[in-house]
Structure formats: structure tokens, C-alpha cells
N, C-alpha and C positions, 0 to 999 in steps of 0.2 A: 603573068606577072597583078604585080601587086598592086593594087587601082592608090593612086594620089589618096583617096576620100576611103581610103579601106584604111590606109599608115597613118593617118590624121584623125582618126576613129580610134588605131590599138592605143598611137600615140598618149589620147588623153584618157583611156580606159587606165593602162600603166599609167597616166601623172594622180591618177583618183585613186591608185590603191598604193604611188609609191608616197606621196604625200603625209597622208593620211602617217604610215608605217614610220615615217622619216619624226611626224612630229612626235608622233608616242618615242621613241628613243630617245627624244632628247627630252623627254619628261623624263623618264625613266631615272636614266643621265644623271639632273641635274639632283634629282633627288636622293639617290646613293652618293652626288658629291654632298647632300647635305646633312643626309645621314654620316660619311665619313664627319663629318665636322665636328656633329654632336658628342659620336661615341668617342673624338680627341678629344673634345673639352669636360668630359668624364672623366677617363682616364687621366686628364690631367688636374680636376679637383680632385681624384681620390689620392695618386700619388701624394699630393701636395699637403692632405689631410694625415695622410700613414705618415707619410716625414717631417710632419709636428708632432705629431703621436711620439714619435719613437727620438725625437727630441729629449720629450718633456721627459717620458718615461727616464730616457736615460740621465739625464740632468736629475732627477727626484729620486734616483738610485748613487748616484753620486752624493743629493746633497743628505740622505736618507733620511729620505717622504718614505721612500717606497721600498721598505726587503729585499734583498738579493732576491729570494726563490718567486717573489708575485714579481717583479722587472722583468726576469730571465723568460719565464711564464709566456707577458706580453709582446716583449721579444722580442723571441721567436716565433712567435705566430704571425706578429704586424710585420715582421723585414720577409716572413717566406710566404704576404703577403701582395708585396709588394708589386705591381705589376709592372714588370720590368721582362724584357726580354729572357736576360738573367741576371735575374736573380740572385740578393746573394747566398752563399752558402755558407749556411752557418755553424756547419758544424767542423769547416777546416777556416772559415772566415774567426766565429765568435766563440777557438773550442772552449775554455772555461763556463763562457754563458752555456754554453750546448751542454755542455758535461753539468751544470745543475739543471736545465731542464731537463733531461733525463732524469736526473734523479727525484724529481720532487713533480712531475706533474700530472704522474697517478694518484695523489696525497689525494682526499677529498676536501670538497671545500665546501663551506654557506651548509648548509643545511643538512647533508650528512659528517660537517662533520665536527656536526651540532649535537648531532646522533651519535656519538662514538662517544667507548666510556671518557672520561676523565684524565685514570691513565694514560691510556693507549694515545690520546689525544694528546699526554706530554712528555708520551715516546717521541712517537711521531713530531712536534715539537725538536727532540733533543734530536734525534735522524737531520730533522732538516738546519738549523743553527749547524751541527759539525760541518754538514755541508760549505754549508755560506762564509765559516770563517775559513773553508781549508779553504777557498775558490774567489776569498775576496779579493787581496789586491790586484791578484790575474780579473778579473770579471768585470774592477776600476777601472783598467790599462785600457782595456778593452774596449771599454761605453766610451772613453771621451773623446776616443772620435767620434760617436753616432750623436753627440749632441750638439751635433752643427754642421755634420751631414746632410748632401745634399742628393739626388738621385735627379 
């Protein structure tokens, strides 16, 4: 049989082991909750920023302050970057916008475009403008809801 003194001593040792471990577990749980709150705040801010950018670009496209090709590239990339469990499927949700994006996404820009011979730039511009003209009315219809859409 275990004496009362031995039982008290064993309980004291157990208490000395369990209390620090419980304190440490509580501290880790608190840190995890704080991290989750910070991550949610960052996600919410990113979503708000992306939403505002999408609305601004869609409005600029409607008001012809941004050409359709540039807007298509920017909007598709922003829509695909939305931090949502199920982000929009640009190919099915915005088919005309996505079709223009596919046509112009590989065209050279900035310095690469400037390095092209003038006649090649003009030929690319003609092709781009043809795609824009063909898809313009469908794109303008598709982007109308994006000017006010909240995610």
C-alpha cells in the first residue's frame, strides 16, 4: 500500500508537471486565436482592395477611360486573385471578357512592345482592335454588374 505521504508527494509532483503544461497550452491557444483574427483581417482588407480595383477598372472600361484589352487583362487577373472559397470562373461567368483576355494576354507590352518594328506594332494593334470591336457590346454588358459587385 502507498502511504499518505507518498500519495501527497506524487500528487504534488503531478501538479508541478500539469500546471505549467496547462499554462503553456493556454498560451498557445491564445496565440492561435490572435493569429486567426489577424489572418481574417488581412483577408478582409485584401478582398476589399481587390473589389475596389475591380469596380474601378470596370467603370473605367464602361466610360472608355481604359481600353477593353487592358481592362480584360487586369480584370481577369484580379477576379482570379480573389481570396474566396469559390472564386468566379471567368471563362463561364464572363465569356466575352475572357475571350478577349485570351486573344491579348500574350501580346508584348511596355519595353517589349516599344522594341517591335512600327509595322508589327500596327499589325498587332489592328488585330487587337478587331477583337475589341467584335466583343465590345458583350463585354460592356458583362462588366456592368462588376461596377457594383461586392464579394
